[in-house]
Every structure is written in C-alpha cells, then in structure tokens.
C-alpha positions as CSV (number, residue, x, y, z in Angstrom):
1,M,-13.8,164.8,52.5
2,L,-13.8,168.9,52.7
3,I,-16.8,169.7,54.7
4,D,-16.9,173.2,56.4
5,D,-20.6,173.3,57.7
6,G,-21.5,172.1,61.0
7,L,-24.1,169.8,60.2
8,G,-22.2,168.3,57.0
9,A,-19.3,167.6,59.4
10,E,-21.5,166.3,62.1
11,T,-22.8,164.0,59.6
12,A,-19.7,163.0,58.3
13,T,-18.2,162.4,61.7
14,R,-21.2,159.7,62.7
15,E,-19.8,157.8,59.5
16,I,-16.4,157.7,60.4
17,R,-17.6,156.3,63.7
18,R,-20.1,153.7,62.3
19,L,-17.2,152.6,59.6
20,E,-14.5,152.2,62.9
21,R,-17.4,150.4,64.5
22,R,-17.7,148.0,61.8
23,R,-13.8,147.6,61.2
24,S,-13.4,146.7,65.3
25,T,-15.5,143.6,64.3
26,G,-13.2,142.7,61.4
27,S,-15.4,144.2,58.5
28,T,-13.2,145.3,55.7
29,V,-14.4,148.9,55.2
30,G,-13.4,151.8,53.9
31,S,-12.2,155.1,55.5
32,I,-13.3,158.7,55.4
33,R,-10.8,161.8,56.5
34,L,-12.6,165.1,57.8
35,A,-11.0,168.5,57.0
36,S,-11.9,172.1,56.6
37,T,-10.8,174.7,54.4
38,L,-8.4,176.0,57.4
39,T,-6.8,172.3,57.5
40,V,-6.1,172.1,54.0
41,L,-4.7,175.6,54.1
42,E,-2.6,174.8,56.8
43,K,-1.2,171.9,55.2
44,A,-0.3,173.4,52.0
45,A,1.1,176.5,53.8
46,G,5.0,176.5,52.8
47,T,4.7,174.2,50.2
48,T,5.4,174.5,46.4
49,H,1.3,175.0,46.6
50,I,1.2,178.2,48.6
51,T,4.9,179.2,49.3
52,D,4.8,182.4,51.1
53,R,2.0,184.2,53.2
54,A,1.4,186.8,50.0
55,Q,0.1,183.8,48.3
56,M,-1.8,182.7,51.2
57,R,-3.5,186.0,52.1
58,E,-4.8,186.0,48.1
59,I,-5.8,182.3,47.9
60,Y,-7.8,183.0,51.2
61,Q,-9.3,186.1,50.1
62,R,-10.9,184.7,47.0
63,L,-12.2,181.5,49.1
64,R,-13.6,183.8,51.8
65,D,-15.3,186.1,49.1
66,L,-17.2,182.6,48.2
67,D,-17.5,181.4,51.6
68,D,-18.8,183.7,54.2
69,G,-18.2,181.7,57.1
70,L,-14.6,181.8,57.0
71,P,-13.0,184.0,59.2
72,P,-10.8,186.7,58.8
73,I,-7.3,185.2,58.2
74,E,-6.0,187.3,61.4
75,K,-8.2,185.2,63.4
76,T,-6.7,181.8,61.8
77,A,-2.8,180.5,62.5
78,L,-2.4,180.7,58.4
79,L,0.5,183.6,59.0
80,V,1.7,181.7,62.2
81,T,5.9,182.2,61.4
82,A,6.6,178.2,62.1
83,R,4.3,177.6,59.0
84,W,6.7,179.3,56.6
85,K,10.2,178.3,58.1
86,G,10.5,175.3,55.8
87,G,10.5,176.6,52.7
88,A,8.8,174.8,49.7
89,T,9.0,171.1,49.6
90,R,8.2,169.0,46.8
91,C,4.9,166.8,46.4
92,C,4.3,164.1,44.3
93,V,1.2,163.1,42.6
94,V,0.4,159.0,43.7
95,K,-2.5,157.2,42.0
96,K,-2.9,154.6,44.2
97,G,-1.3,153.3,48.1
98,R,0.1,149.9,48.2
99,P,-0.6,147.8,51.5
100,G,1.3,148.9,54.2
101,R,1.9,152.4,52.6
102,P,-1.0,154.3,53.5
103,F,-1.7,157.7,51.4
104,F,-3.1,160.8,52.3
105,V,-4.6,164.0,50.2
106,V,-3.5,167.4,51.4
107,A,-4.5,170.2,49.0
108,G,-4.1,168.1,45.7
109,C,-0.7,166.9,47.1
110,V,-0.5,163.1,48.1
111,R,2.3,162.2,50.8
112,R,3.1,159.1,52.2
113,R,2.2,159.0,55.9
114,S,4.9,157.5,57.7
115,T,4.0,153.8,59.7
116,G,6.6,153.5,62.0
117,R,8.2,150.5,60.2
C-alpha cells in the first residue's frame, strides 16, 4: 500500500501487525507492505523509471504540486549522490510470484527479492 497520510499509515500498520499475529499462530494469511511516496521514489532513483536527478526533480515537483504534505526535495535524500552511481537498471514485469520466490513492487517495477537460497 502506498500511504503518506499519518492516520492511514497507522491503520495499515495495525492491520500488518494483526496479519503477522495470525501468521504466527499458523493461519494462512496474505501480507501488506507499507510504503510512502518518498520510499517509491527512492527505489526508482537511478533505474529506467527515473534515470537522472533532473527527471527526479521534475517528477517530484509534479507530485508536490498535488500533495502539499511532501517536503521540499532538498529536505529529502532523493538527490544523494549514491543513488545515482549505478546508472539505470533493467526492470521486468512479472504477473505472479512462485512459492519460495517472493516478489515485491517498486514504482511499477517487479523485482525478485533474494531469499538467501
């Protein structure tokens, strides 16, 4: 879930904890991952989705025009040099994960997370 609102994030966090409690008792339940606009933009930085700082500034300004809760870009870590060192990375689109191969979504890009196996 992408939530920037404080109350909405609190509600989602309570639901995440509830699902974790049910999972710990052996129930088969889904899961929720909570992210903010800044988290999504951080993950997309330096990828094919947002290839350079100029594009990041443009996208961020458009989002900020719609969301007065976003801080000025200079007060975020979105322009930090380390985010831009690796250049663009290729993303693939996957409709469904497989058992033992969890997937997560980042700015419309689905990547396989390493499970250490």
